[in-house]
C-alpha positions as CSV (number, residue, x, y, z in Angstrom):
1,M,-81.2,27.7,25.1
2,G,-82.9,24.5,26.2
3,N,-81.0,22.4,23.6
4,I,-77.6,23.8,24.8
5,I,-78.4,22.8,28.4
6,A,-79.6,19.3,27.4
7,I,-76.4,18.7,25.3
8,A,-74.2,20.0,28.2
9,I,-75.9,17.5,30.6
10,I,-75.5,14.6,28.1
11,L,-71.8,15.5,27.6
12,L,-71.3,15.6,31.3
13,I,-72.8,12.2,31.8
14,V,-70.8,10.7,29.0
15,G,-67.6,12.3,30.3
16,C,-68.2,10.8,33.8
17,C,-68.8,7.4,32.3
18,I,-65.6,7.5,30.2
19,F,-63.6,8.8,33.3
20,S,-65.0,5.9,35.3
21,I,-64.1,3.3,32.7
22,I,-60.5,4.6,32.4
23,K,-60.1,4.7,36.2
24,D,-61.4,1.1,36.6
25,K,-59.1,0.0,33.8
26,K,-56.0,1.6,35.4
27,S,-56.9,-0.1,38.8
28,G,-57.2,-3.5,37.1
29,K,-60.9,-4.0,37.5
30,T,-62.8,-5.7,34.7
31,S,-66.2,-4.8,33.2
32,C,-67.7,-8.3,33.1
33,G,-68.6,-8.6,36.8
34,C,-68.8,-12.3,36.8
35,G,-66.7,-15.3,37.8
36,C,-64.0,-16.0,35.2
37,E,-63.3,-19.7,36.0
38,S,-65.3,-21.0,33.0
39,C,-65.0,-18.0,30.7
40,A,-63.2,-18.7,27.4
41,M,-61.8,-15.1,27.4
42,S,-60.3,-15.2,30.9
43,G,-56.8,-15.1,29.5
44,K,-57.5,-11.8,27.8
45,C,-59.2,-10.1,30.8
46,H,-56.7,-11.4,33.4
47,P,-53.4,-12.0,31.8
48,A,-50.8,-13.9,33.9
49,K,-48.6,-11.5,35.9
50,Q,-44.9,-12.1,35.7
């Protein structure tokens, strides 16, 4: 019974993390959290909007 509870808690935490990542991605937030002025990948994270 203890294993089932532990697995359920872990799945709940993972589900919340995935939901948060999807929500942030849809709202346009990035995961790097730093300035992108000197980043070589800034074009991939923040493509030019038309």
